[in-house]
C-alpha positions in Angstrom: 0.0 0.0 0.0 2.9 2.3 0.7 3.7 2.4 -3.0 0.7 4.7 -3.5 2.4 7.4 -1.4 4.1 10.4 -3.2 7.8 9.9 -3.1 8.7 12.7 -0.7 6.3 11.2 1.9 7.2 7.5 1.2 10.9 8.2 1.8 10.2 10.3 4.9 10.8 8.9 8.4 7.2 7.8 9.2 6.4 4.6 11.1 4.7 1.8 9.2 1.4 2.6 10.9 1.7 6.3 9.9 2.5 5.3 6.3 -0.5 3.0 6.2 -2.8 5.8 7.4 -1.4 8.3 4.8 -1.7 5.7 2.0 -5.4 5.4 2.7 -5.7 9.2 2.8 -4.1 9.6 -0.6 -6.0 6.6 -2.1 -9.2 8.3 -1.1 -8.1 11.6 -2.6 -7.2 9.8 -5.9 -10.6 8.1 -5.9 -12.2 11.6 -5.8 -10.2 12.7 -8.8 -7.8 14.8 -6.7 -4.0 14.7 -7.1 -1.1 16.0 -5.1 -0.5 18.5 -7.9 -3.9 20.1 -7.3 -2.7 21.7 -4.1 -2.0 25.4 -4.5 1.7 26.2 -5.0 3.5 27.1 -1.8 3.7 30.9 -1.2 7.0 32.6 -1.8 9.7 31.9 0.8 10.0 34.6 3.4 13.5 35.5 2.2 12.1 36.2 -1.3 9.4 38.6 -0.1 9.9 42.3 -0.4 10.3 44.4 2.7 6.6 45.4 2.9 5.4 41.8 2.8 7.9 40.8 5.5 6.6 43.7 7.7 3.0 42.4 7.3 4.0 38.9 8.3 5.9 39.9 11.3 2.9 41.8 12.7 -0.4 42.2 10.9 -0.9 46.0 10.5 -4.3 45.8 12.1 -2.6 44.6 15.2 -0.4 47.6 15.4 -3.0 49.8 17.2 -1.3 49.2 20.6 1.9 50.7 19.2 -0.1 53.7 17.9 -1.3 54.3 21.5 2.2 53.9 22.8 3.5 56.4 20.4 0.7 58.8 21.4 1.9 58.9 25.0 5.2 60.4 24.0 3.9 62.2 20.8 6.4 59.9 19.0 6.8 59.6 15.3 6.4 56.1 13.9 9.5 54.1 12.9 9.9 52.9 9.4 7.9 49.6 9.9 5.1 51.2 11.9 4.9 54.1 9.4 3.8 51.4 6.9 1.6 49.5 9.3 -0.3 52.6 10.5 -1.6 53.1 6.9 -4.0 50.2 7.7 -5.5 52.5 10.3 -5.9 55.3 7.7 -3.0 57.3 9.0 -0.2 58.4 6.7 2.8 60.1 8.3 3.8 63.1 6.1 7.6 63.2 6.8 9.7 64.8 5.5 7.0 67.4 4.4 5.3 67.5 7.9 5.8 65.7 11.2 2.2 64.7 11.5 -0.4 62.4 10.0 -2.8 62.7 7.2 -5.9 60.6 7.6 -8.0 59.2 4.8 -11.5 58.1 5.7 -13.6 55.2 4.3 -17.0 56.5 3.1 -18.6 53.8 1.0 -20.2 55.3 -2.1 -19.3 58.8 -0.7 -22.6 59.0 1.2 -22.5 61.1 4.4 -25.2 62.1 6.9 -25.3 65.6 8.2 -24.4 64.6 11.7 -21.3 62.8 10.4 -20.2 65.8 8.4 -20.7 68.1 11.4 -18.6 66.0 13.7 -15.9 65.7 11.1 -15.8 69.5 10.9 -15.4 69.6 14.7 -12.7 67.0 14.6 -10.9 69.1 11.9 -11.2 72.2 14.0 -10.1 70.6 17.3 -7.5 68.0 16.4 -6.2 68.8 12.9 -4.9 71.8 11.0 -8.4 72.3 9.6 -7.2 71.4 6.1 -9.8 69.0 4.5 -10.0 67.8 1.0 -12.6 66.0 -1.1 -10.7 63.3 -3.1 -11.1 61.7 -6.5 -12.5 58.6 -4.7 -15.5 60.5 -3.3 -13.7 60.6 0.1 -12.3 63.0 2.6 -8.7 63.6 3.7 -7.8 65.4 6.9 -4.3 66.7 7.6 -1.8 67.4 10.3 -2.9 65.0 13.1 0.0 64.8 15.6 0.8 61.3 17.0 -0.5 62.3 20.5 -4.0 62.9 18.9 -4.1 59.9 16.6 -6.1 57.5 18.9 -8.6 60.2 19.8 -9.0 61.0 16.1 -9.8 57.4 15.3 -12.1 57.0 18.2 -14.2 60.0 17.2 -14.4 59.0 13.6 -15.6 55.5 14.6 -18.1 57.0 17.0 -20.1 58.4 14.1 -20.3 55.2 12.2 -17.4 55.8 9.9 -13.9 54.3 10.0 -10.4 54.6 8.4 -9.5 51.0 8.4 -7.8 49.9 5.2 -7.9 53.4 3.7 -4.4 53.1 2.3 -1.6 50.7 1.4 -2.4 47.1 0.4 -6.1 47.3 0.8 -9.4 47.8 -1.0 -9.7 51.6 -1.2 -12.9 53.6 -0.8 -15.7 52.1 -2.8 -17.1 54.6 -5.4 -20.4 54.8 -7.2 -22.8 57.2 -9.0 -23.5 59.9 -6.4 -27.1 60.0 -7.8 -27.7 56.3 -7.1 -31.3 55.7 -6.1 -32.5 59.2 -7.2 -31.3 59.3 -10.8 -34.1 59.6 -13.4 -32.2 57.6 -16.0 -30.2 55.0 -14.1 -30.7 51.4 -14.9 -30.3 50.3 -11.3 -29.6 51.7 -7.8 -26.1 50.5 -7.0 -25.9 51.8 -3.5 -27.2 48.5 -1.9 -24.4 46.5 -3.6 -21.8 49.0 -2.5 -22.9 48.7 1.1 -23.0 44.9 0.8 -19.5 44.5 -0.4 -18.3 47.2 2.1 -19.7 45.0 4.9 -18.0 41.9 3.4 -14.7 43.7 3.4 -14.8 45.1 6.9 -15.7 41.7 8.4 -13.1 39.6 6.6 -9.5 40.0 7.7 -8.2 38.4 4.5 -9.2 41.5 2.6 -6.6 43.5 4.5 -3.6 41.6 3.0 -3.6 42.4 -0.7 -0.5 42.4 -2.8 -1.1 46.1 -3.6 -3.9 48.6 -3.5 -7.2 47.7 -5.2 -9.9 50.1 -6.4 -13.6 49.1 -7.1 -16.3 51.3 -8.6 -19.9 50.6 -9.4 -21.9 52.3 -12.1 -25.7 52.0 -12.5 -25.9 54.1 -15.7 -26.8 57.4 -14.0 -26.3 61.1 -14.9 -23.0 61.4 -13.0 -20.6 58.6 -13.9 -18.3 56.8 -11.5 -15.3 56.6 -13.9 -15.4 52.8 -13.3 -13.1 52.0 -16.2 -10.1 53.6 -14.3 -10.4 51.1 -11.5 -8.9 47.7 -10.8 -12.5 46.5 -11.0 -15.4 48.3 -12.6 -18.9 47.0 -12.1 -21.2 48.5 -14.7 -25.0 47.9 -15.2 -26.2 47.0 -18.6 -29.7 46.6 -20.0 -30.4 43.4 -21.9 -33.6 43.6 -23.9 -36.3 46.3 -23.4 -38.1 46.5 -20.1 -41.9 46.4 -20.6 -42.5 49.9 -19.2 -39.8 51.5 -21.5 -37.9 52.7 -18.4 -35.2 51.2 -16.2 -36.5 48.3 -14.0 -36.6 48.5 -10.3 -34.0 46.7 -8.2 -36.5 44.0 -7.2 -37.2 43.2 -10.9 -33.6 43.3 -11.7 -32.8 40.9 -8.9 -35.1 38.3 -10.5 -33.4 38.6 -13.9 -31.5 35.3 -13.5 -30.9 33.1 -16.5 -33.3 30.2 -16.7 -32.0 26.7 -16.6 -32.1 24.9 -20.0 -31.6 28.1 -22.0 -27.8 28.7 -21.9 -27.7 30.8 -25.0 -30.7 33.1 -24.3 -30.3 35.9 -21.8 -33.7 36.9 -20.3 -34.4 40.6 -20.5 -33.4 42.7 -17.6 -30.6 44.5 -15.9 -27.2 42.8 -15.4 -23.7 43.8 -14.4 -20.6 43.5 -16.6 -17.2 43.4 -14.9 -14.1 45.1 -16.2 -10.6 44.4 -14.8 -7.2 45.9 -14.7 -7.7 49.7 -14.8 -4.8 51.8 -13.4 -4.6 55.2 -15.2 -1.2 56.0 -13.6 0.0 53.1 -15.7 -2.0 54.2 -18.8 -4.3 51.3 -18.4 -8.1 51.1 -18.5 -10.1 48.2 -17.2 -11.0 45.6 -19.9 -14.3 43.7 -20.1 -14.2 40.2 -18.6 -16.8 38.8 -21.0 -19.5 37.8 -18.5 -22.8 39.2 -17.3 -23.9 38.8 -13.7 -27.4 39.1 -12.3 -27.6 41.7 -9.5 -28.5 39.1 -6.9 -25.1 37.4 -7.5 -22.8 40.4 -8.0 -21.5 40.7 -4.4 -20.2 37.2 -4.2 -18.7 37.5 -7.7 -16.9 40.7 -6.8 -15.5 39.1 -3.6 -14.3 36.1 -5.6 -12.5 38.3 -8.1 -10.6 40.0 -5.2 -9.8 36.7 -3.6 -8.1 35.4 -6.7 -6.0 38.6 -6.8 -5.0 38.1 -3.2 -3.8 34.5 -3.8 -2.1 35.1 -7.1 -0.9 38.7 -7.1 2.9 39.3 -7.0 4.5 39.7 -3.6 8.1 39.8 -4.6 8.1 43.0 -6.8 6.0 45.9 -5.6 6.2 47.6 -8.9 4.6 44.6 -10.6 1.9 43.9 -7.9 -1.3 45.6 -9.2 -4.0 43.5 -10.8 -3.0 45.0 -14.2 0.3 43.3 -13.8 -1.2 40.0 -12.8 -3.4 40.1 -15.9 -0.2 40.5 -18.0 0.9 37.1 -16.8 -2.4 35.2 -17.3 -5.2 35.4 -19.8 -8.7 36.6 -18.9 -9.9 33.1 -19.4 -7.4 31.8 -16.9 -8.4 34.4 -14.4 -12.1 33.8 -14.9 -11.5 30.0 -14.4 -10.0 30.8 -11.0 -12.9 33.0 -10.1 -15.4 30.3 -11.1 -13.5 27.7 -9.0 -13.9 30.0 -6.0 -17.6 30.4 -6.7 -18.2 26.7 -7.5 -20.2 27.7 -10.5 -19.9 28.9 -14.1 -20.6 32.5 -14.9 -22.7 33.5 -17.9 -20.6 34.4 -21.0 -21.8 37.3 -23.1 -20.0 39.3 -25.7 -19.5 43.0 -25.0 -22.3 45.1 -26.7 -21.8 48.8 -26.6 -25.5 49.2 -27.3 -26.4 47.8 -23.9 -24.3 50.5 -22.1 -25.7 53.7 -20.6 -23.1 56.3 -20.0 -23.3 59.4 -17.9 -25.3 61.9 -20.0 -23.3 63.8 -22.6 -26.1 66.3 -22.9 -25.7 67.6 -19.4 -22.4 69.4 -19.1 -20.8 68.5 -15.8 -24.0 67.1 -14.3 -22.4 67.1 -10.8 -22.8 70.9 -10.6 -26.1 72.8 -10.7 -29.7 71.6 -9.9 -31.3 68.6 -11.6 -34.7 66.8 -11.1 -34.7 63.4 -9.4 -36.8 60.4 -10.3 -38.8 61.2 -7.2 -41.4 63.8 -8.4 -40.9 67.2 -6.9 -37.4 66.5 -5.6 -34.0 67.6 -6.9 -30.3 67.3 -6.3 -28.1 70.3 -6.1 -24.4 70.0 -6.9 -21.8 72.4 -5.6 -18.1 72.8 -6.5 -15.3 72.6 -3.9 -12.6 74.4 -5.8 -9.9 71.7 -6.5 -11.4 69.7 -3.6 -10.7 72.1 -0.8 -13.3 72.6 1.9 -13.0 74.3 5.3 -14.5 73.1 8.6 -16.7 76.2 8.6 -18.0 75.3 5.2 -18.6 71.7 6.2 -20.7 72.9 9.2 -22.8 75.1 6.9 -23.3 72.3 4.3 -24.5 70.0 7.1 -27.0 72.6 8.2 -28.2 73.3 4.7 -28.6 69.5 4.0 -30.9 69.3 7.0 -32.8 72.6 6.3 -33.5 72.0 2.6 -32.8 68.3 1.9 -33.0 65.0 3.8 -29.9 65.5 5.9 -27.7 63.7 3.4 -24.6 64.7 1.5 -22.9 62.7 -1.3 -19.3 63.2 -2.4 -18.3 62.8 -6.0 -15.2 61.6 -7.8 -15.0 65.1 -9.2 -13.9 66.5 -5.8 -17.2 68.1 -5.0 -20.6 67.1 -3.6 -24.4 67.0 -4.1 -27.2 67.5 -1.7 -30.1 65.3 -2.7 -33.9 65.3 -2.0 -34.4 69.1 -2.2 -38.0 70.1 -2.8 -38.7 72.3 -5.9 -39.6 75.3 -3.7 -36.2 75.2 -1.9 -33.8 74.8 -4.8 -33.1 78.5 -5.4 -32.7 79.2 -1.7 -30.2 76.4 -1.3 -28.2 77.4 -4.3 -27.9 81.0 -3.1 -26.8 79.8 0.4 -24.2 77.5 -1.1 -22.9 80.2 -3.4 -22.6 82.6 -0.4 -20.7 79.9 1.5 -18.0 79.9 -1.3 -19.2 76.6 -2.9 -20.4 77.6 -6.4 -23.5 75.9 -7.8 -23.3 77.4 -11.3 -21.9 75.0 -13.8 -18.7 76.3 -15.5 -17.3 74.7 -18.7 -13.9 75.2 -17.2 -13.9 75.4 -13.4 -16.4 72.5 -12.9 -14.0 70.2 -14.6 -10.7 71.0 -12.9 -9.4 68.5 -10.3 -6.0 68.5 -8.6 -4.2 66.1 -6.3 -2.8 67.1 -2.9 0.5 68.6 -4.3 3.8 69.1 -2.7 2.4 71.2 0.2 1.5 68.0 1.9 2.7 65.1 -0.2 6.3 63.9 -0.4 5.8 62.4 -3.9 4.4 65.5 -5.6 6.8 67.6 -7.6 4.6 70.7 -7.7 2.0 72.7 -5.8 -0.9 71.3 -7.9 -3.9 72.9 -6.1 -2.5 76.4 -6.1 -1.5 76.1 -9.7 -4.9 74.7 -10.7 -6.6 77.6 -9.0 -4.4 80.0 -11.0 -5.5 78.3 -14.2 -9.1 78.7 -13.2 -8.7 82.4 -12.2 -7.0 83.4 -15.5 -8.5 81.2 -18.1 -12.1 81.2 -17.1 -12.3 85.0 -17.5 -10.6 85.1 -20.9 -11.8 82.0 -22.8 -15.6 81.8 -23.5 -15.9 78.0 -23.7 -19.3 76.7 -24.9 -18.5 73.0 -24.1 -17.1 71.4 -21.0 -13.4 70.7 -20.8 -11.8 68.6 -18.0 -8.4 69.6 -16.8 -6.6 67.2 -14.4 -3.5 68.4 -12.5 -1.4 65.8 -10.8 1.9 66.0 -8.9 3.6 62.8 -9.7 3.4 59.6 -11.9 1.1 58.0 -9.3 -1.5 60.1 -11.0 -4.0 60.6 -8.1 -5.7 63.2 -10.3 -5.6 60.9 -13.3 -3.9 63.3 -15.7 -4.0 60.7 -18.6 -7.8 60.8 -18.7 -8.3 64.6 -18.8 -9.0 66.6 -22.0 -5.9 68.4 -20.7 -3.7 66.6 -18.3 -0.8 68.2 -16.3 1.9 66.0 -14.7 4.1 67.7 -12.1 7.9 67.9 -12.6 10.8 70.2 -12.1 12.4 72.6 -14.5 15.7 74.5 -14.4 15.3 78.3 -14.8 18.5 80.3 -14.3 20.1 77.4 -12.4 17.1 77.2 -10.0 14.7 74.3 -9.8 11.1 75.4 -10.2 7.7 73.7 -10.3 6.7 72.7 -13.8 4.4 70.4 -15.8 4.3 68.0 -18.7 1.1 68.7 -20.6 -1.1 66.0 -22.2 -4.2 66.2 -24.4 -7.0 64.0 -25.6 -7.6 61.8 -22.6 -11.0 60.5 -21.9 -13.1 57.8 -20.1 -16.3 55.8 -20.5 -17.4 55.9 -24.2 -14.6 58.4 -24.9 -11.9 56.3 -23.3 -8.4 57.3 -24.4 -5.0 57.9 -22.9 -3.7 61.5 -23.3 -0.7 62.2 -25.5 2.1 64.5 -24.3 2.4 67.8 -26.2 4.6 69.9 -24.0 7.5 69.1 -21.5 8.6 71.2 -18.5 6.1 74.1 -18.8 6.8 76.1 -15.7 3.9 76.7 -13.2 4.0 80.5 -14.0 3.6 79.7 -17.7 0.8 77.1 -17.3 -2.2 79.4 -17.2 -1.1 81.1 -20.4 -0.2 77.8 -22.1 -3.7 76.4 -21.4 -5.3 79.6 -22.5 -3.5 79.4 -25.8 -4.5 75.7 -26.2 -8.2 76.4 -25.6 -8.2 79.5 -28.0 -6.6 77.3 -30.7 -9.3 74.7 -30.2 -12.1 77.3 -30.5 -10.5 78.7 -33.6 -9.7 75.5 -35.5 -12.4 73.0 -34.4 -14.8 71.6 -36.9 -18.4 72.3 -36.0 -19.3 71.4 -32.5 -16.5 68.9 -31.9 -15.2 68.5 -28.4 -11.7 69.3 -27.3 -10.9 65.6 -27.2 -12.2 65.2 -30.8 -10.2 68.2 -32.0 -7.0 67.1 -30.4 -7.4 63.5 -31.5 -7.8 64.6 -35.1 -4.3 66.0 -35.2 -0.8 64.5 -34.8 1.2 65.7 -31.8 3.6 67.7 -34.0 0.7 69.6 -35.7 -0.9 70.3 -32.3 2.4 71.8 -31.0 2.6 74.1 -34.1 -1.0 75.2 -33.7 -0.7 75.8 -29.9 2.4 77.9 -30.5 0.6 80.3 -32.9 
C-alpha cells in the first residue's frame, strides 16, 4: 500500500502505521479525482518577499494599534515599519514634508449624513490643521494630526459610524459609485445596496486586509453622474439586456429576478445585469477591460468578492512595482483568471460578448452634471451639486453644508469623484434658496465649462511624492483662463503632482503632470502637458504635447490651447475630438501660434 504514497512522503521517516494511514488518505483523494499536484503552490519563501510583505507577516498591521497608542503617549513619530503599518488605520505620516499624519477616511459610495459631516468638521477644528480635501475617490482627507492625537481622532471617527481601516496601502480603497444612485431619473439600477453589501464583506473579513497592492472598485448604475469605473482595478457596470416592458429602467426588485433560466444557456432573459471590467490603473496608462461575462444583481456581491480573492492569492508579492491587478493580468489570460474566479464560486458565470448598445453612459447632454440643480426620479425633488474648488473645503463650510442639507434636503450629502458634492432630496420650492446659500458659502453651484471640470491632487504642500503645488497652480489656471476664454463646451483639466496620478492626468481633456524645470540654475515647479484623454465611451490615454512648462507659464499655455481649439475646431466637436484629429507635431505648431 505504501507504493501509492508520493515519493517525498514515502521516503520520509514515518512509522509503518503512519504510512498505512497516509496511504489510505491519498488513495481516497485519488478516488475523488484529486491529485497531489492540485494543491495550491507554496507561497514565496520569506526571504524572497519584499520588505513590505515581511513587515506584514511579522505583525499584521491591524494589530499595530497598541503601538499607535504607545507612540501617542510620547507624541512619538512612527519608525519605518510602523509608518507602513499605520496606513492600515488610515494614518499616513507626512515626513519629510510635515511631522504629522494625514488621515483618509472610508465612506462607502461617498454617502454622508449631516451629523457625520458636522462631527468631522469639529474634529478638523479641534484636532487637525483644519485642512480638509474631497478626493477623487468620493472621500475626505484630513491633515496634520499629531501622534498624540491619533487615537482620539480614530475614536471620534468611529463613534459616528465611519472608519479609516484599510484606507491606504495594500487594501481595497474607498468604494465609489454614482452619487445619484437611487435618485437618478435615467439610471438602470440603484447600485448603493451593492456598494454597502461589499463594504460589509470587506470590513468583516480580515483576508481583505492583505492584498499584494492597493485595489480600487467602482460601481456604475448608468446614471447622470458617472463613477469613472473603467479607471479602477475592477469596474462593475450595469447593462440593459432587452427592453423592459415599461420602457424605463426596471426596479431593483425586478432586476434581482433577472436570473438566466436553466435549460436556456444561449438566451439571456431581458433585464438589468452587471458587466465586470478588470485591470484599470490610469497611472499606468491602463483602462479596465471587459471580462466577458454578465452577472445578475443578486449574485454580484459574491462574484466581486471572488475576483478579489483570486488577486489576493495570485498577485505578485516579490516586486512591488509589478503587484497591481493590471500586472497579474499581463501574466495570465482573462480566461485563466475567470476560471480561477469560477473555481472560487463553485459555478460557471454567464458568458456574453460586449455590446456597446447595452451601455448607458453618464449623460453627454448635461455638461458637468455634478454641478447645478437637476430633477430626481422622485417627483418634486431635486439634487443640487456644488463645487469645492480643487477639492478644498473648510470646517466652517462643512458645518454650513451639514446645516443646509438638514434645512433643505433630507440630511444627506454625497461626495463625487470630481472632488465636490451634491445635496439630494431638495423640494422644488427650496432649490433656489439652497443654491444662493451654497454660493454665499463659497461653494459655487453654477456650472462652468472650465472650473467645474478642474481637479487636482494634494500637491507638494502635503505630499512627499508631488513635484509641484498642484492645487495652487490649478486655482491660478481657473482664475486666469475662465475669464478670458468663453468655452461653450465642458473641458476637463486634471492636474497631478507625480506619476502615481491621483488626479488621473492621462484621462483629462488636458492633463498636467508635475515635474521640475531649471530656470537660471534654479529648480522650479513645472508640468508635462497631455491632451486627448477620456473615459467611459470616450476612453483614451492622453498624448504628451509639452514638456517642462513652468507653473507660472501654465495658465497662459492652457489659455492658448483652448483658444486654438475654438479657432480651428470643426463644427461642435469637443476638445478631445479636436486634439485626436491632429498629430502631436501639428498640435504643437497650432498651440504655438
